[in-house]
C-alpha positions in Angstrom: 0.0 0.0 0.0 1.4 3.4 -1.0 0.5 6.9 -0.1 -3.1 8.0 -1.1 -3.2 11.0 -3.4 -6.5 12.2 -2.0 -6.3 14.8 0.8 -8.3 17.3 2.9 -7.4 20.8 1.7 -5.6 22.9 4.3 -5.2 20.0 6.8 -1.7 19.4 8.2 -1.1 15.8 9.2 1.7 15.4 11.8 3.2 11.9 12.0 4.9 11.1 15.4 6.5 7.7 15.7 7.4 6.6 19.2 8.8 3.7 21.2 8.8 3.7 25.0 8.8 7.5 25.4 5.7 7.9 27.5 7.7 10.2 29.8 8.2 12.8 27.1 5.7 12.1 24.3 3.0 14.5 25.6 5.5 17.4 25.3 5.7 16.7 21.5 2.0 16.3 21.2 1.2 19.5 23.2 3.7 21.5 21.0 1.6 20.6 18.0 -1.7 21.3 19.6 -0.4 24.7 20.7 0.3 25.8 17.1 -1.1 29.1 15.9 -2.4 27.2 12.9 -5.1 24.9 14.2 -6.3 22.8 11.2 -4.1 19.9 12.3 -4.4 16.2 12.9 -1.7 14.2 14.8 -1.0 10.6 14.1 0.9 8.9 16.9 2.3 5.6 15.8 3.3 3.4 18.8 6.1 1.0 17.6 5.4 -1.8 20.1 6.0 0.2 23.3 6.0 -1.7 26.6 5.6 1.4 28.8 2.6 3.7 29.3 2.5 5.2 25.8 -1.1 4.3 25.2 -2.2 5.9 28.4 -0.1 9.0 27.7 -2.1 9.5 24.4 -5.5 8.7 25.8 -7.8 11.6 26.4 -6.6 14.0 23.8 -9.7 13.8 21.7 -10.2 13.5 17.9 -7.3 15.6 16.8 -4.9 12.9 18.0 -5.2 9.5 16.3 -3.3 6.6 18.0 -2.0 3.6 16.1 -0.2 0.6 17.6 2.0 -1.9 15.7 4.4 -4.7 16.7 8.0 -3.3 16.9 9.2 -2.8 13.4 11.5 0.2 13.6 11.1 3.9 13.0 10.7 3.6 9.2 7.9 1.1 9.6 6.2 3.4 12.2 6.5 6.5 10.0 5.2 4.6 7.0 2.0 3.6 8.8 1.4 7.2 9.8 2.1 8.5 6.2 -0.4 6.0 4.8 -3.1 7.0 7.3 -2.5 10.8 6.9 -5.4 12.8 5.4 -3.8 16.2 5.1 -2.8 18.3 2.1 0.5 18.9 4.0 2.5 16.3 6.0 4.9 17.1 8.8 7.3 14.8 10.6 8.1 15.0 14.3 10.1 12.7 16.5 8.6 12.0 19.9 11.4 13.6 21.9 11.4 16.9 20.0 9.0 19.8 20.3 7.8 22.6 18.0 7.7 26.3 18.6 4.1 27.7 18.3 4.6 29.5 14.9 6.2 26.6 13.0 3.3 25.3 11.0 1.9 28.7 10.1 5.3 29.9 8.9 5.9 26.9 6.7 2.5 27.2 5.2 3.2 30.8 4.3 6.3 29.7 2.5 4.3 27.2 0.5 1.7 29.8 -0.5 4.5 32.2 -1.6 6.5 29.5 -3.5 4.1 27.0 -5.0 6.9 25.3 -6.9 8.4 24.2 -3.6 7.5 20.7 -2.4 9.3 20.6 1.0 10.2 23.2 3.7 12.6 22.6 6.5 14.0 24.8 9.2 16.9 25.4 11.7 16.6 24.0 15.2 17.6 24.8 18.8 19.4 22.1 20.7 18.3 21.5 24.3 19.6 19.0 26.9 17.5 16.3 28.7 16.6 19.0 31.3 15.3 21.3 28.6 18.2 23.8 29.0 19.3 25.4 25.8 22.6 24.1 24.4 22.8 25.9 21.1 20.2 28.2 19.5 21.0 27.6 15.8 22.1 24.0 15.8 21.4 22.9 12.2 24.8 23.8 10.7 26.6 22.4 13.8 24.8 19.1 13.7 25.1 18.5 9.9 28.7 18.9 8.9 27.8 19.0 5.2 27.1 22.7 5.5 30.9 23.2 6.1 31.8 21.1 3.0 29.7 23.0 0.4 28.9 26.5 -0.8 25.3 26.4 0.4 24.5 29.7 -1.3 25.2 28.0 -4.7 22.5 25.4 -4.2 20.0 27.3 -2.0 20.4 31.1 -2.2 18.3 33.5 -0.2 15.1 34.5 -1.9 13.1 36.4 0.7 12.8 37.3 4.4 10.3 35.5 6.6 8.4 38.8 7.1 8.1 39.1 3.3 5.9 36.0 3.0 4.3 36.1 6.4 3.2 39.5 7.6 2.3 38.2 11.1 5.7 36.7 11.7 7.1 37.2 15.2 9.6 40.0 15.3 12.4 37.6 16.3 12.3 35.8 13.0 10.8 38.3 10.6 14.2 39.3 9.3 15.5 35.7 8.9 16.1 34.4 5.5 14.1 32.0 3.4 16.3 30.1 0.9 15.2 28.0 -2.0 16.7 25.8 -4.7 17.5 22.4 -6.0 19.7 20.8 -3.3 19.8 17.2 -4.6 23.5 17.4 -5.6 24.4 19.1 -2.4 22.7 16.3 -0.4 25.2 13.9 -1.9 27.9 15.5 0.3 25.8 14.8 3.4 22.4 15.5 4.9 21.3 19.1 5.2 17.8 18.4 6.5 16.5 17.5 10.0 13.4 15.4 10.0 11.5 17.0 12.9 11.6 20.3 11.0 10.2 19.0 7.7 6.9 19.7 6.1 5.9 18.3 2.7 3.1 18.8 0.2 1.0 15.8 -0.5 2.2 15.9 -4.1 5.9 15.8 -3.1 5.3 13.0 -0.6 3.5 10.9 -3.3 6.5 11.4 -5.7 9.0 10.6 -2.9 7.3 7.5 -1.5 7.7 5.8 1.9 10.7 5.4 4.1 13.0 2.5 3.3 12.3 -0.4 5.6 15.8 -1.9 5.0 17.2 1.0 6.9 15.5 -0.2 10.1 17.4 1.4 13.0 18.9 4.6 11.7 19.9 6.5 8.6 16.5 6.2 7.0 16.0 9.9 7.2 19.0 10.8 5.0 17.8 8.4 2.3 14.3 9.7 2.4 15.4 13.3 2.2 17.6 12.4 -0.8 14.5 11.3 -2.6 12.5 14.3 -1.4 15.1 16.7 -2.9 15.6 14.6 -6.0 12.0 15.4 -6.9 12.2 19.1 -7.2 13.0 22.4 -5.4 12.8 22.8 -1.7 13.0 25.7 0.8 14.8 26.4 4.0 13.1 28.7 6.5 16.4 29.7 8.1 15.2 30.1 11.7 15.0 27.5 14.5 11.4 26.3 14.8 11.9 23.2 17.0 13.6 22.2 20.2 15.8 19.2 19.5 16.8 17.1 22.5 20.4 16.0 22.7 22.4 13.9 25.1 19.6 11.4 26.0 20.3 7.7 26.3 17.4 6.6 24.1 18.4 8.6 21.0 19.2 6.8 17.8 22.3 8.9 17.4 23.9 7.5 20.6 27.6 6.4 20.1 27.1 2.6 20.1 25.0 2.9 16.9 27.8 4.6 15.0 28.5 1.5 12.9 24.9 1.2 11.8 24.7 5.0 11.1 27.9 4.9 9.1 26.9 1.7 7.2 23.4 3.2 6.3 25.1 6.4 5.2 27.3 4.5 2.8 24.3 2.6 1.5 22.5 5.8 0.6 25.6 7.3 -1.0 26.2 4.2 -3.1 22.5 4.1 -4.1 22.5 7.6 -5.6 26.0 8.0 -6.8 25.1 6.8 -10.3 21.8 8.7 -10.5 21.8 10.6 -13.8 21.3 14.0 -12.1 24.1 13.4 -9.6 26.4 12.3 -12.4 25.7 15.5 -14.4 26.1 17.8 -11.4 29.0 16.3 -9.3 32.7 16.7 -10.2 34.5 13.4 -10.2 37.0 14.6 -7.5 34.1 15.4 -5.2 32.6 11.9 -5.8 35.9 10.3 -4.8 36.2 12.5 -1.7 32.7 11.6 -0.6 33.2 7.9 -1.1 36.5 8.2 0.8 34.8 10.0 3.7 32.0 7.5 3.9 34.3 4.4 3.7 36.7 6.0 6.2 33.8 6.7 8.7 32.6 3.1 8.5 36.1 1.8 8.8 36.8 3.8 11.9 33.4 2.9 13.5 34.1 -0.8 12.8 37.5 -0.5 14.4 36.0 1.0 17.5 33.8 -2.0 17.9 36.7 -4.4 17.4 35.7 -5.6 14.0 39.2 -5.4 12.5 38.5 -7.3 9.2 35.7 -4.8 8.3 37.8 -1.9 9.5 40.7 -2.9 7.3 38.4 -3.4 4.3 36.7 0.0 4.5 39.8 2.0 5.5 41.8 0.5 2.6 38.9 1.3 0.2 38.8 4.8 1.5 42.5 5.2 0.8 41.9 3.9 -2.7 39.5 6.7 -3.4 41.5 9.4 -1.8 44.7 9.2 0.3 44.5 10.6 3.8 47.0 10.5 6.7 44.5 9.8 9.4 42.9 6.9 7.5 46.4 5.5 6.7 47.3 5.7 10.4 44.1 3.9 11.4 44.7 1.2 8.9 48.3 0.7 10.2 46.9 0.5 13.7 44.5 -2.2 12.8 47.4 -4.6 12.2 48.8 -4.2 15.7 48.1 -6.9 18.3 44.4 -6.9 19.3 45.3 -6.0 22.9 47.1 -2.8 21.8 44.2 -1.9 19.5 41.7 -2.4 22.3 43.8 -0.3 24.7 44.0 2.5 22.1 40.2 2.4 21.7 39.7 2.7 25.4 42.0 5.7 25.7 40.3 7.4 22.8 36.9 6.7 24.4 38.0 8.2 27.7 39.5 11.3 26.0 36.3 11.9 24.1 34.2 11.6 27.3 32.4 8.4 26.3 33.8 6.1 28.9 35.5 2.8 28.3 34.7 0.6 25.3 34.5 -3.1 25.9 37.7 -4.7 24.5 37.5 -6.8 21.4 
């Protein structure tokens, strides 16, 4: 079953997948219900939780629709919500994040002003588990791709928020709206954070569902690659969400780095031969991107003690582009396992992550 093309005009469907987050889920839901734009439905998809998630959702009324499924991963949960969504616009929100009250209204203003745009994303503010602010404009910090590309080339400023939305809060009225075709830029790394995203129904139908093979993490990068492949998008360059960092149940936690790196490489390899990428990407940049992806997976494999995989990916990275750090890691991988394990423990302590179990 795909995504229905029929929709209710003006309705915004918000899909919230969740797993064992009853302690914080209501914060996400309340942030949607408190939007200045009220023609909204919320689809909470419980991915087999064993806590009090169902009770946390109960009592909200008809605006909040609850679905339960056996645990199948975040892609499966999001897909269920996308198939059930009835809105002209679809927004994505993770269950540990929260929106600022003006988010939906601002993004809809961008869509009205730029009907050629199929997706709008925004900046985000990082907060810690106690809700204290860590960094106000966190998007470019979290996604390193911004430092590797000339973002103005792909997504130049086209307006100010106040130009398209006269009721914009003064704090964001002067912030930029950028728009362009960023598919080639996305090859260098993700630029888009999922909880900030809103899509038109047409763009979602063209993009399709999340990839179920990327079960645990990395599914968002592949999805956003397809979203941007299908036409122009826009960045409302102001933080519209509170993004929680440092929690133990996040999919970006350190022990998942191998999976993250592997799924990143899967996405890169999937789109490297796409006809648009081939026409837009210099060969040297392709080699560098492959080298970085292979090197990342090699280093992550080494930190888990999987030295055969580490050597394979580090060597392949060097084949695409020589780099001293990668060469040093490859040389280290041939040292006695006890020495490699000790080096990993030292690195873990120095990076504040605590000891890693020896291989």
